[in-house]
ZABAVEX-496827 format. One record per residue: residue in one letter; x negated, y, z negated of N, C-alpha, C in turn. Coordinates in steps of 0.2 Angstrom, whole numbers, plus 5000, padded with zeros to 4 digits. Example, Ala and Ser with C-alpha at 12.3 -4.5 7.8 and 13.67 -1.06 7.14 Angstrom:
2
A493449724961493849784961493449844961S493649894965493249954964493650004961
//
This chain:
345
M454754554234454454504229453654524228R453354564232452654584231452654634226R452054624221451954674216451254694217T450954684223450154694223449954764221L450254814224450054884222450154894215Y450654874212450754894205450254854201L450154794202449654754198448954784199S448854804205448154834207448054894202L448454934202448454994198448354984191L448854934188448854914181448154884179L447854834183447254804182446654854182V446654894187446154944187446154984180V446755004178446755044172446555004166L446754944165446554904160445754884160L445554874166444754864166444354924164S444654984166444355044164444255054157L444755024153444755034146444254994142L443954944145443454894142442854934143P442554954137441954994137441354954140G441054984146440454954149440654894153A441254864153441354804157441254814164C441554874167441554884174440854914176A440554954171439954984173439354934173D439354884169438854844169438854774173Y439454764176439554704180439754714187L439454684192439554694199440154654202G440354604198440954564200441254534194A441854514196442354474191442854434194E443154394190443754354192444154334186S444854344187445254334182445754264183F445954234178446354174179446954184174D447554184177448154194173448554134174F448754104168449154044169449854054167H450354034171451054034170451453974170V451653944165452053884165452753904166L453053884172453653914174454253874172A454153804171454753764168454453694166V454753664161454653604159455253554159Y455153494160455753444161455453374159G455753344153455453284151454753294149D454353254152453553254151453253294156S453553334160453253364166453353434166A452953474170452953544170452753574177V452953634178452653664184452353724182L451753734185451253794182450953824188S450953894188450653934193450053974190L449453964194448853994192448754054196V448654114194448554174198447754194197Y447454184203446754204203446654264207V446254314203446054374206445354394206P445054394212444354414212444254494212Y443654514209443554584209442854604212S442754664215442154684217442054754216T441454784216441354854215441654894220S441954954219442155004224441555054225M441755104229441255154230441055194224S441555194219441455234213441255194207D440955134209440655084204441155054200M441755054201442355024197442454954200L442654914196442854844198443554844200V443754824206444454834209444554764212P445254744211445454674214445454674221T445154624224445154614231445654574234G446154544230446654504232447054464226Y447554444228447954404223448154334226F447954284222448054214225448354174220Y448854134223449354094218449254024220Y449053984215448953914216449453874211N449853834214450453804210450353724209F450553704203450353634201450953604198Y451053534199451553494196451153454191V451353454184450953414179451453364176N451153304176451553254172451053214168S451153154165450753114160450153084164T450153084171449653054174449153104177G449253174177448853224180449153284182A448753324184448953394187448853384195Y449353404199449353394206449553454209F449153474215449253534218449853534223I450353584222450853584226450753624232G450353684231450153724237450053794235G449753844239449653914237450353954239S450354014237450954054239450654124238W451154174241451054244241451254274234D451554244230451854264224451954214219T452154224213452354174208452954144210P453054084210453654044212454254064207V454854064209455454074204455854014203V456054004198456453934196457153944194Y457553904196458253904194458553834192W459053834188459353774185459953764188Y460053704191460753694194460853614194R461453604190461753534190461153484187G460853504182460353454179459653444182L459553494187458853494190458653564191Y457953564191457653634192457453634199Y457653694202457453714209456853764209V456353754213455753794213455653824220F455753894220455653924226454953964227V454653944232453953964233453854004239P453754074238453654114244452954114246D452954104253452254104256452354144262E451754154266451854194272452254164277G452854204279453254184284453754124282R453754104276454254054274454354054267V454954014265455053994258455153924257D454653894253454753824252455153804245V455553754246455953744240455853664238Y455753664231455653594228456153584222R456153524220456653504215456253464210M456453474204456053444198456653414193G456553354192456953314187456553274182E456953234179456553184174456153134178D455453144177454953104181455053104188C455253154191455253164198455153234201F454853234207454753304210454753294217E455153334221455253324228455253384232R455053384238455153444243455853444245V456253494245456953494248456953524255T456653584256456653614263456153664263S455953694269455553744270455953794275V456053854274456453894278455953944281K455853944287455353994291455754054293T455354114292455654174293455554204300G455054184303454854224309454654294309L454554314302454254384301453654374297E453254424298452554424295452654444288G452154424283452154444277452554404272S452654434266453054394261453754394263P454154334262454854334264455254374260N455854394263456354434260456954384258F457054364252457554314250457854324243A458354294242458654294236459054234234V459154214228459454154226460054164222A460654134223461254124219461454054219V461154014215461153944215461853914216P461953874221461453834225461253864231Y461353934232461253964239460653994239L460253984244459654024246459754064252V459654134252459754174257459154204259V458954194266458254214268458354264274Q458054314275458054354281457554324286V457854284291457454244296457254284302S457554344303457354384309457554454307E457454504311457554574310458354584309N458754544312459454554312459854494309E459554444306459854384304459654364297L460154344294460154304287460354234288L459954194285460154124285460254094277A460854064276460954044270460953964270I460653934265460553864264460853844257N461253794257461453764251460853714249V460453724244459853684243460053624239A460653624236460853554232460953504238R461253524243461453484249460953484254N460453534254459953544260460353544266A460853594266461253604272461353674273T461453694280461553764281462253784279A462253844275462953864273463253924277G462853954281463054014285462554054288I462654094293462254144296462554214296L462254264294462454334295462054374300D462454404304462154454309462154514305L461554544304461554604300461754664304R461854664311462154714315462854724314E463154664311463954664310464154654303T463654654299463754644292463654704288E464154724284464154774279463854754272S463554804269463254794262463854764258G463654714254464154674250463854614247T464354574244464054514241464354454245Y463854404246464054354251463754284247F464054224249463854164247463854164239K464354184236464454174229463954204225G463654264227463254294222462654334225V462454324232461954364235462154424237T461954484235462154554237461654574243V461954594248461554624254461654704253V461054734253461054804253460654834259K461054864263460754894269460554964268G459954984270459655054269459255074275P459055134275458655164280457955124281W457655094276457055054276457154984277G457754954279457854884279458354854275V458354794274458854754270458554734263E458854744258458754714251459254664250L458954604247459354554245459254544237E459854544234459854534226460254474225G460054434220460354374218460354364210D460454304208460354284201459654294198E459654304192459054314188458754244188P458154234189457854164188457854144181E457654074179457654054173457054084169K457054094163456554124159456054064158P455354084158454854034156454954004149P454753944148454753914141454253954137K454353964130453953994126453453944123P452853964122452353924119452353914111L452153864109452053854101451453884099N451453904092450853934089450353884088V449753904089449153864088448653894083E448453854079447953874073447353834073V446753864072446153834071445953834063D445853784060445653784053445253724051N444653734048444253684046444053624051G443853644057443753604062444253564065R444853584064445453554067445853604071L446153584077446653624080447353604078K447753644075448353634073448953664076I449453624077450053654080450653644075P450653684070451153684064451853664066G452153684071452853674073452953604075K452453564076452453494078452153444074G451753474069451353434064450853394067V450553424073449953394077449353424075E448853384074448153404072447653364077L447253404080446753374085446053394082S445553354084444853374083444653434087L444453484083444253544087443653534092Q443153494090442653474094442853434100A443353394100443553354105443953404110V444253454108444653504112444053554115A443653574111443153624114442653594119E442553534120442153504125442453524132H443053534132443353554139443553624140L443253664135443353744136442753774138W442753834140442153874142441853894136D442153904131441853924124442353904119D442053884113442453864107442953904105R442853974105443354024103443954024107E443953994113444553994117445153944113A444853904109445353854106445953884102G445753944099446253974095446754014099H446554024106447054064110447354014115L447353944114447653904118448453914117R448853894123449553894122449853824123A450253804118450453734118451253734120Y451353694125452053694127452353624126E452953624122453253564120453553524126L453353464127453753424132454153374128E454453324131454853274128454453234123N453953204126453553154122452753174122A452653244123451953264124451853334123L451253364122451153434122450653454128L450753504131450353534136449953594134L449353584134448853644131448553684137V448753744137448553784143448053834141P447553854145447053904143447353974142P446954014138447254084138447054114145D447454174146447254214152446554244151V446054234156445354254154445054294161T444654334159444254374164443554354164H443254334169442554314169442154364173Y441654404169441254454172440554424174F440354434180439654404182439254454186A438754424189438254474193438054534189P437854524183437654584179437154624182D437154694181436654734184436054744179A435654794180435054804175435254814168N435854844167436054864160436454804156S436554744159436854694156436454644154T436654604149436254544146436454474149G437054474152437254414155437954414157E438254354158438954354160439354354154L440054374155440454384149441154354151L441454324146442154304146442554354141V443154374144443554414140444254384139F444554364133445154334133445454354126G446054364125446354394119445954454117N445754444111445354504108444654484108E444454434111443754404111443354424117S442754444116442254454122441654414120V441554364125441054304123440554304129P439854314127439354304132439254234134V439254214141439154144143438654144148R438354084150437854074155438154054162G438854044162439154024168439753984166I440253974171440853934169440853874174S441253824171441353764175442153764178E442353704179443053694181443553714176V444153734179444753754174445153684173S445353674167445753614165446253624161L446753584161447353584156447253524152L447453524146447453474141448153444140Y448253384140448853354139448853304133Y449253304128449153264122449853224121D449753164122450353114121450153054116G449753074111449453024107448753014108S448553034114447853034116447753094120L447153124120446953184123446753174130K447153204135446953194142446753264145V446253254150446053314153446253314160F446553374163446753374170446453434173P445953424177445653474181446053504186L446053574187446353614192445953634198G445353654196444853674201444353724198E443953764202443453804199443453864203G443353924199443253984202442553994205W442454024211441854034214441654104215G441954154211441854224211442254264216S442354234222442754264227443354224229R443354164227443954114229444054064224F444554034223444653974219444653914223A444253864221444253794225444653744221V445253724224445653674220445353604220G445353574214445053514213445553454212A446153474211446653424209446953394216D447153334215447453304221448053334223N448253324229448953344231449553304228V450053344227450653314224450953254228T451153204225451553144229452253154227F452653164232453353174230453753104228S454253114224454653064222455353094222R455853054224456553074225456853084218C457253144218457653164212458353144213E458753114208459453104208459753144203V460353164205460753204201460953164194P460753194188460853154182461653134182R461653074179462353044178462853084175T462753124170463253174167463553214173Y463153244177463353294182463753254187A463553194189463853154194464553144192L464653124185465253104183465753164182E465453224181465853284181466153304188F465753284193465953304200466553254202W466453194200467053144202467653154198A467553174192468153194188468453254190A468153304193468453364196468853344203V468553294206468853274213469453244211V469453194206470153164204470653214201L470453264197470853314195471253354200L470853374205471053404211471553364215A471453304216471853254219472553244216L472553244209473153234205473553304206I473253354206473553424206473853424213G473553404218473753404225474453354226F474353294223474953244223475553274220T475453304214475953334210476353384213W475953434217476253484220476653464226F476353414230476653384236477353354234F477353314228478053284226478553334224M478253384220478753434218479053474224V478653484229478953524235479453474239R479253414239479753364242480453364239R480353364232481053364228481353434229
//
C-alpha cells in the first residue's frame, strides 16, 4: 500500500523542473486534496500533507507523507483520523465502506445517507503499513507473520483464519488472492471505487460560475476564504444531492526564502503567486448559502488539525437492499420446499 519511495522520486523531479523554486527557498509544504466518495449531501476527503526541507545538495526533498481524513456534511468538516496512506473506498449493498490503513491496523468506517459510523479496527501485530486486501464484504488482513484474518465488514464478524504455513497461493473468501513469494505474502482483491469527478469552474466578470449546475457565486465572497484570488479559477466543485462542495486546488507553499528570493510563493495549476504567508485551509460548502469549513493549518513541518473530531451515527441498510435480501430468502425457501415435496413424491 505504501508509495513513499515512488512519490519521493516523482516530487523531487517535479520540483527540480520549477526554475529557481528549489534554489531560492529553504522550505516548502504541499497540500493535496482527494475527495474519495460522496453520498447524499456528505463526502469523505483525504488531505495529503508533505513538508520539504533542503538536502545536502540544496534541493528541496520531502521529509514525510501525512494523511488527514475528514467527513464532510452540511454542518461542517470533521476529523476522522490520520493514516499511513490514502484510504480506499468500496460500495456494498447501498453503503460505502472506507478502509483506512494506519500503523499496525486497518480501521473500517461505513457511510450512508446522513450517517457515518465506525465498523471495526483490525490490529495486525506487525510494524508499519498493514498488508490487506478487500473483496467486499470481506476484508483480509495479515495479522501476524503466519496468519491471515478475514472479516465480513457488513456483519462485523470474523469470516475465517488462514494459517500461511498450511495455505497455498490461491483465491479465498470470494475474491482475495493470496500470493506467497520469497519476500513474503501479497494480497490482491477488488479494485476500489473510482473517486467522483469534479465539475468545471469558471471565473467571469466578478462571478464564480459552475456552468453544469447553473450556479453563480460572488467571486469576492469566495476569495475571502482563499489564500489568493487566483485560486478561485482552480477550485474543484463536487456535486452532492442538494449542495456543492468546493475544494481548493493542490498547492505547494514555498517559504523561508534565502538571499536570492523576494518572499514566499504559492504554486497551483499553472500559477505562481507571491504571498506574505498563509492561513488555515478550508473547504467551501454551498447549499443556497456559502459555508466555510476549516480543516486546519500548515506549520511548515506539520499540519495542525483545526476541525472537530467526527461524531458517529448509525447507518442502516437502505430499504431497497433489505427487501432484496428477504426476497432472496423467500425464494430459496420456496425452492427448498418444492424440492422436498418432489423427492417425497
